[in-house]
N, C-alpha and C positions, 0 to 999 in steps of 0.2 A: 811342214804344214802349218798353217797360222791359224789362229782363232782371234776374232775381234773382241777386245776387252774394254770396257769403258774406261779403266783406270790406265791401262798401258798401251791401247791402241792394239796393233797386230803383233801377236807373240806366238811362239810354239809353246804350248801347253799340254801337248800330247805326249804321253809317257808310256813306258814299258818297264816291266819289274823283271830284274835278272834273276839267275838263280840264287843269289845271295840275298834277295829281298830289297836290293837298291833300285830306285828309280832312275831311269835316264831317258832323256828326250827321245823321241820316236824319230826315225830317220828312215826314207824310203828309197829304194833303188831307182824306181821310174815314177813318172807323173801318173801313169796308169795305175800303179799300186797304190799310191796316196788318194787318187780319186776313188777307188773302190773302197778304202777305209771309210771315208767320208760317205759313201752311197751306202756302206753297211750301217753307219751310225744312223742315218736318216730311216732306213728299213726297219731298224730295231726300235727307233721311237714311234713309227707308224705302227708297228705291231703292238707295242704297249699302249697306244692310245685305242686302237681296235679292241684290245683284250680288258681294257678299263683300268689297267695297272697306272694309266698315267691320264690326265685330263687333256681334252683337246687342245687347251691353251697352254699345255706344259711342252710343247715342242720348240724347235730351233728354227732359226732363219738360215737357209743356206748361204745367204749373202754374208754371214759372219764367218765362213770358212773359205780359206784360200790355200793353194799349193804354192809354195814358195821354193823356188830353186836356189839353193844356197851356193851352187857352182857358179852359175850365172847371175845371180842376183836378181832374179826375176819372180 
């Protein structure tokens, strides 16, 4: 999964923390799993906006996220 960044363009900056506290890049077994992760992010942001934890203009643009298939280079 890639996120659009101003300085580096498209990069994988999604990470998970392992049992030793080390961060590793997130990898997804299927496109559907990666898409579900993006969808969950936007659902969480919407909930935070609705609850007042986040201002309405503190969301993100879905166009700044894409799923990149490292096996097929797509």
